[in-house]
N, C-alpha and C positions, 0 to 999 in steps of 0.2 A: 504494500500500500504506500501511496505517496502522501507525505504530510502536506496539509493545507494551512496557509496563513491567511487570516482575515484581518483587514483593517477597516473598521467601521467608524465613519465620521458623522457625529450627530451635532447639529447646530440648533440649540434650543432658542425659542423666542425669549427675549430678555425677561419679560414679565412671568415666564413659565420656567425659568432656569432651575429654581429650587425643586419644583415638581419633577422635572425631567431627571435631575441629578438623583433625587431620592428613589425614583423608579429604576434608574440604571443600577444603583447600588444594590437594590433588591435582587438583581439578576446574578450577582457575582457568586455567592456561595453555592446556590443551586446549580449553576452552570459548571463551576469548577468540579462538582461532584459527578457530572455526566460522563458516561462512557466516551472515551476518545478525546476528551479535553486535556490538552497538554498545559496550556496556560490561557488565562482570560483576564486581561489587565485593563483597567479603566484609567484614563488620563483626562485631566482638565487643563486647557490651555492657560498659560501664565499671563498672556496678554488679553485674551478674550475669554472670560469665564463662562460664556454661553456655549463654548465649543468643547465637546467631549470626544474622546477617541478610544475605541476598544482595539487592543492589539491581541489577537487570538491565534493560537496554534492548535490544530486538530490532527489526530492520527490519520484521518482520511476525509474526503469530501462527503462520503456517505454518512459518516458519523456527525459531521457538521450539519448536514441536511436534517438528520434526526433532531438535533438541537433546535434548528429553525422551526420545526413543527411542534415543539413542546408547548404545553399550556402556559408556562410562565412567560414566554415571549408574546403569546396572544394577550395575556393580561397586561403586559407592559404596553403593547400597542393600543389597547383600549384605554388605559389610564393616561396615556400621553397624546391621545388623538387631538390634533389641533395645536399642540404645544411645541412641535418641532418644525423649525423653519426649513431645514434641509437635512437629508440623510443620504450619505454616499457609502456604498459598501464595495470593497475591492477584494476579490479572491486572488491570492498571490501564491507563487511558488518560489521557494528558496533556490537561488541559482549560484551563490558563491559564499 
């Protein structure tokens, strides 16, 4: 199996930053316990506190896909509906 790296960029609406941050933090422990999760690290930009970034590594794309279909992600999406300005997700492969 080929390891998959995910970089997810979440830009919260300024007035919804605290809500988005609290909902993102709820995802960490449950996701780190999932099968195939190597790391699941959340970052907040030092210059723009509305910008969050997940850096994730998964044992395979199939296991990441299972993660993406879990109930806790659906709950996050529902809780933050309308609170996120932009969401960009990149599936990446380690090359060096």
